[in-house]
N, C-alpha and C positions, 0 to 999 in steps of 0.2 A: 337380564340383556346386558354384557358387557357396555361399561363406559363408553368404550372408544365407538362402540356401535351407536349409541344414543346419540353421540355428540355427531357422527356424521348424517344421520336422519334429520336432527335440528338443523342442520346448514343445508340439508337438501330441501327441506320446507321451507325456511328462510327465502331458498333461492326462486322457489315457485311461485312467492308473493308477488304482487304486481308492484312495479317499480317505481319509487317515490321521485317524484320532481326533483331536482338539483336542487337544493337548498329550501326544501319546502320547510316551512316552521322558522324557518332563521328569521323573516321577517316579522313574525307573528306579532300583531299589535303597534308594530312599524308604520307609519304613512308610506306608501311608495314615493320613490323618488321622482319618477314622470309624471309632471304637469300634464301634457298632454293627455296622458291615459288616465287620468282619475280625476282630474274636477275640471270644471266649467271656466273657461278665459273671461272675464267680462271685457277682453279687448277682442273679441272676434265679432264678427258678421257671418251670419249664418244663413240660408235659403240663395236661390240661383239670382231670383229678383234684386232682392238688398245687397247681395255680392255686385252684381253689374251695376245698380245706381250706385255704391259705395265707390267700386273704381271709377265711373263716371265723373263722379265728385271729387276725385283723387284725395281721398282722405289719406292721411300719411299711414302708409301699411307696411308691412315686412313680411309677408309672403301669403301666397295662396293655397289651399291645402285643399285637394281633390281626393274624392273614396277611390279606391282601387276597385276597377269593373263599374264606375259609374257612367251612367248613359248619358252621351254626347248630344246636347241639343243645341239651339241657335242660343240659347242663354251662356249656357257653358261654354262655346265655343267664343262667344265675345268678350265672355270674362278672362278666357285665357288670353284672347286679344289682347285687353285692354292691360291685364299684369304683365304681358310681355313688352308691351309700348313702356310699361314704367319701369321697366327691368328689376321686377319683383321676382325672389324666388318661389318656384313653383313645386310643389312637394305632393306626389301620390303616396297617399297614407291608407290603413287599415277603416274599414268604416268604424269600427269600435274606438280606435283613437279618435276619429272625428266626432263620436259620439260624446266623447269624453272634454274635448276643447270647447265645444260649443253648449255642453249641457242637455243635449236634446237629440231625439233620433229623428228629427222632422228637417233635419240641415239640408237635404236632397242633393247630398254626398258633395257639398261645396262649403268652404269657409273661408272668411279673409281675416287674418289676424294682423291687427291695428298697433302702430308703434305707440308706446306711450305719451301720453301729451305731456307738454312744455310747458309746465306752468310758470308765470311768473311770479317772482318774490313781490309780498305785498307792498313794503317799505318802497320799492322801484318805483311801481305802479304809483303810488302816492306822489312820487317826485316826478314822475313824466307828466302826472297830468296837467292837462291846459287850464286856463284859468277863465271862469271859474269851474273847477272841476264837477265830474258826473260819475259815480261809481255805485254799481248796486250791488248789494251782498244778498246770499241767498240763505233762509235759515228753514230746512227741511223739505226743501224741493226734491223727493227721490225721482221723480219721472225724468230719465235722460231726454224724453221728449220736450217736456217743459223747459228742461235746464237748455237747450237747443236753440229753441224758440226765444227764449229769453235773451240768448247772446246775440241772436238775429235782430232783435229789437235793440239791443243796446247798441250794436253798429250803426244800424238805421238811423238813431236819433242822437248820434256822437258821443255817446258814453265812453268813458276813459278806461273803463273795466269790469269785469265781474269777477266777485269772491266767493268761493264755495267753501264749506269747512269740510275736512276730512271725512269726519263721522257724521251718519244720518242725512246724506244728501248725495244726492246724483254725482258723479264724478265724469269728466268729459272723455266716455268712450265713444265704440265708434258708432252709436244710436245715437246720442248728442250730439257728436261733430258732424252727422248726416242731416239732424232738423236744423241745425244752425247754417246750413245751405252756403257753407264755406266762410261764414263770418268768422267763424273760429280761429280761424288764420289769420285774420286781419285785427282783431279783438283780444287785449290783455288778459288772460284768466289767471285769477292767483288761488291758490286752494291754502287754506289755513288751519293750524290745529284748532283754535278758538274764535269763533265768530266775534264774541262779544269782546274779546282783546283787542280785535282788528277795528271794533266801533271807538275802544278807547285811543286807539294810537290817531284815527281819522278824527277824531277830535281835537288831540293835541296838533293836529294839522291844519285846524281850522275850519274842518268840516261842520257840517250842520244835519245831524242825523235824523232822517225821517222813516218811521215805520210806515208799512202799509197794511191796514188792516182791517176787515170788515167793521169793527167797534172803534173806530178812529174817533180822536177829539174834535178833528176839523176835516169837512168835505174836502175833496180835491180841490173844487172851483175858487175856495176860498184861500188855496196856495198861493202867494204872489211872488215867495223867495225867488229872487233872479238873478242876484248878482254874488251870492253866497255859495260856495261848494257844497253839494251836496252828497251824502251817503244814503242811499235808497236802501232800506232793509224791506226785503219780501219772504213771507212765512208761506208756510204750505197751505193748499186750497182749505183743507179741513180743520187742521189745529191752528193755522195763522202762525204769528212770530210767538216764540218762546217768552218765558217771563222774563229771565234774564235780559235777554234782549231787548225786550221792550223797554224794561225798566232804564236802559240806556239810552234811548230814543228820546230826542230834544221835543220831537213831535209826530204823533198817531195820527196819519191821513185816511180818510175812507173815500171809496166811491161812490158817488148817489146810484142807486138803482132800484128798481119797482120792487116792492115790499114782496111779490112772491116769489123772487129770486135770490137763493140765499148768499151765494157766493159767485167770484167770477173765477176761471182757470188762471194758476198764477201765472203764467206768460200772456195772458190776455191783460189782467189787470196790471201787470208792468209796461206792456205796450202804451197802455192809455195813462198812465203817469208819465212815462217818458216823452210821450207826446205832448202832455200839457206843460211840462218843464220847459221842453225845447221851445213852444210856442211862447212862454212867458220870457224866455231868455231873447227870442228874435225879437219881442216888441220893445224890449228893454233896452238893446244893441241901436236900436233906429234913432 
C-alpha cells in the first residue's frame, strides 16, 4: 500500500473517533476554579425551612440560589418574597451547582449564601469593654449551634464579647448566627489565631482568667470575684480546656452536679456561669 493511501486512511479513522471535549486533560490534577461547582460553602444555609427562618431572622446574606425547575411551594414563595424585600440577588442555578455549594443533595432546591462575618479586633474588644469587663473565650467548641447559643447568653448577661480561635473551633456561619437569635448583630465577636496569646494579652490588661472545667479547683458557688474584669475560658463538652490554655488560667471552676451526670453542654455551662457572675456583680453594686 502506498504511503499516501495509509495517511488518508489514518486521517479518516481519526475523524471517526468521538470528539474529545475542548480542553480535556488540560486541567488534569488541578482544582477547578469555580467554588460554587466543586466544594461546599460554610456560609450557605440549605433547605426550605432553614432558609425561610434565616431570612426571617435577617441574617446578613449575599444572594438566594434557586435550583432550575424547582417546585414552587409556600415556603419557596415566602423565601423569594423575603429575599426581594431585603434586596438580595436571586439566581436560578443548575441543581448540580447547588449540590456543590451546599455540600448536600438534600437542599430542597434552595440555598441562602451568607456574607462573611465581620469579626472585631481583640485589642479593640478589650479597649471597648465596660468596667469590670467580662469576655468569653471558647476553646474547641466545634458545634455552630453551641457557639450561637453561647453568643446569645453572653449578650443576655451583659458580656463584652466572645473570642473564638481560627482553628478547631466553630466560626460564625449561618447556623451559628441563626442560633444566636440575632445576638451576633449586637455583641462583638473576635476571631484570633491563638487563644493562649489572647489570654496573655487579657492578663496584661488586668483580666482575671477563669477556666470552666468539670475537674475544677473550685466550685462555682464559691466564686465571689465581682469587681475584677473576667476572661472566662470555656472548653468543649468532651475534651474540656486544652492543656496550654488551662495552664494560663488563674483559676479553674467547676459546676456542681449530680454524680450520675458526666458533663454539661458547653452553652448550658456558659449560661449558668454567666448568670452566677452577673448575680455576684449585681449584689456588689448595691
